C-alpha positions as CSV (number, residue, x, y, z in Angstrom):
1,M,16.0,29.0,-2.2
2,E,14.4,27.1,-5.1
3,Q,15.9,23.8,-3.9
4,I,14.0,24.3,-0.6
5,K,10.6,24.9,-2.3
6,C,11.2,21.9,-4.6
7,Y,12.1,19.7,-1.6
8,L,8.9,20.8,0.3
9,D,6.7,20.2,-2.8
10,E,8.1,16.7,-3.1
11,L,7.9,16.0,0.6
12,F,4.3,17.1,1.0
13,S,3.0,15.8,-2.4
14,P,1.8,12.4,-1.0
15,L,0.2,14.0,2.1
16,P,-3.4,15.3,2.2
17,N,-3.9,19.0,1.3
18,N,-5.7,20.3,4.4
19,P,-5.3,23.3,6.7
20,A,-3.3,21.4,9.3
21,M,-0.7,20.2,6.6
22,G,-0.7,23.8,5.3
23,R,0.4,25.1,8.7
24,V,3.0,22.4,9.1
25,R,4.4,23.2,5.6
26,T,4.4,27.0,6.4
27,N,6.2,26.5,9.7
28,L,8.8,24.2,8.1
29,L,9.3,26.6,5.2
30,H,9.8,29.5,7.7
31,N,12.4,27.5,9.7
32,M,14.2,26.5,6.5
33,Q,14.2,30.1,5.2
34,Q,15.7,31.3,8.5
35,R,18.5,28.7,8.3
36,Y,19.0,29.5,4.6
37,T,19.4,33.2,5.5
38,Q,21.9,32.4,8.3
39,L,24.0,30.3,5.8
40,I,23.9,33.1,3.2
41,A,25.0,35.6,5.9
42,A,27.9,33.2,6.8
43,G,29.2,33.4,3.2
44,R,27.7,30.3,1.6
45,S,26.6,30.5,-2.1
46,D,22.9,30.2,-3.0
47,E,23.2,26.6,-4.1
48,E,25.4,25.5,-1.2
49,A,23.0,27.1,1.3
50,G,20.0,25.4,-0.3
51,A,21.6,22.0,-0.4
52,Q,22.7,22.3,3.2
53,V,19.3,23.3,4.4
54,V,17.6,20.5,2.6
55,S,20.1,18.0,4.0
56,E,19.7,19.4,7.5
57,F,16.0,19.2,7.4
58,S,15.5,16.0,5.6
59,A,14.5,13.1,7.8
60,P,17.0,10.3,8.3
61,G,14.4,7.7,7.3
62,D,13.6,9.2,3.9
63,S,15.7,6.6,2.0
64,M,14.2,3.9,4.2
65,A,10.7,5.0,3.3
66,D,11.7,4.8,-0.4
67,T,13.1,1.3,0.1
68,E,10.0,0.2,2.0
69,Q,7.8,1.6,-0.8
70,E,9.8,-0.3,-3.4
71,H,9.5,-3.5,-1.3
72,L,5.7,-3.0,-1.1
73,A,5.5,-2.3,-4.9
74,A,7.4,-5.5,-5.6
75,R,5.2,-7.5,-3.3
76,Y,2.1,-6.0,-5.0
77,E,3.4,-6.7,-8.5
78,T,4.1,-10.4,-7.5
79,L,0.6,-10.8,-6.0
80,H,-1.1,-8.9,-8.8
81,R,0.5,-11.2,-11.4
82,R,-0.5,-14.3,-9.4
83,Y,-3.9,-13.0,-8.4
84,P,-5.9,-14.6,-11.2
85,L,-4.2,-17.9,-10.6
86,Y,-5.0,-17.8,-6.9
87,I,-8.7,-16.9,-7.6
88,G,-8.9,-19.7,-10.2
89,F,-7.3,-22.1,-7.7
90,G,-9.9,-21.1,-5.0
91,F,-12.9,-21.5,-7.3
92,G,-11.5,-24.6,-9.0
93,G,-11.0,-26.2,-5.6
94,M,-14.5,-25.4,-4.6
95,L,-15.7,-27.2,-7.7
96,V,-13.3,-30.2,-7.7
97,I,-13.3,-31.1,-4.0
98,P,-17.0,-31.6,-3.8
99,I,-16.8,-34.1,-6.7
100,L,-14.1,-36.0,-4.9
101,I,-16.1,-35.9,-1.7
102,L,-19.1,-37.2,-3.6
103,F,-17.2,-40.4,-4.4
104,L,-16.1,-40.5,-0.7
105,F,-19.8,-40.0,0.3
106,L,-20.9,-42.9,-1.9
107,S,-18.2,-45.3,-0.7
108,L,-18.4,-44.6,3.1
109,E,-21.1,-46.0,5.3
110,S,-20.9,-43.0,7.7
111,K,-22.2,-40.1,5.6
112,I,-21.4,-37.6,8.3
113,I,-17.7,-37.8,7.6
114,A,-18.1,-37.0,4.0
115,L,-20.5,-34.2,4.7
116,T,-18.2,-32.7,7.3
117,A,-15.2,-33.0,4.9
118,W,-17.3,-31.1,2.3
119,I,-18.2,-28.3,4.7
120,V,-14.7,-27.9,5.9
121,S,-13.3,-27.8,2.4
122,V,-15.7,-25.1,1.3
123,L,-14.8,-23.1,4.4
124,V,-11.1,-23.5,3.7
125,F,-11.4,-22.3,0.1
126,V,-13.7,-19.4,1.0
127,A,-11.2,-18.3,3.7
128,F,-8.4,-18.6,1.1
129,L,-10.3,-16.4,-1.4
130,I,-11.0,-13.8,1.3
131,L,-7.4,-13.8,2.4
132,V,-6.0,-13.4,-1.1
133,T,-8.5,-10.6,-2.0
134,Y,-7.9,-8.8,1.3
135,R,-4.1,-8.9,0.9
136,H,-4.4,-7.6,-2.7
137,E,-6.7,-4.7,-1.7
138,T,-4.5,-3.9,1.4
139,L,-1.4,-3.6,-0.8
140,K,-3.3,-1.5,-3.3
141,K,-4.3,0.9,-0.5
142,Q,-0.8,1.1,0.9
143,L,0.6,2.0,-2.5
144,G,-2.2,4.5,-3.1
145,L,-3.6,2.6,-6.1
146,H,-7.0,2.1,-4.5
147,C,-9.7,4.3,-6.0
148,P,-12.6,4.9,-3.7
149,P,-16.0,4.1,-5.2
150,S,-17.4,7.1,-7.0
151,A,-20.5,8.8,-5.8
152,P,-23.7,7.8,-7.5
153,A,-24.7,10.2,-10.2
154,S,-27.5,12.5,-9.2
155,K,-30.3,13.2,-11.6
């Protein structure tokens, strides 16, 4: 019976603790206890019955969820390691490209081309920075690493 409670604790640990989840957990525990009682009545040992109930009630995708979580964690670690490099590239590009365009601006007769190139380059680098930051924050939220902003301290 202890196996069942441990399984439910592990299963419900990442889920929100609210009344609806409490009802789902209670119903699942009740159904698992009934099956456990049936297996004990059929002559199974305490450990065998607990293991069989857990295997019968476990979702077939549990191992897939673990694999997907590991894949997300690996992607986050890679992005997190490269994040400062990406941010540096974005801001560096926003500093270097205008200097190159300035030379283009001075050498061309049509100043509108250089001005357009400068505006487009700034937009491209801003979009790149937004995309990198958005992806970083999205992966953090999916992994549960995101901390919501704390409430302002009241006086």
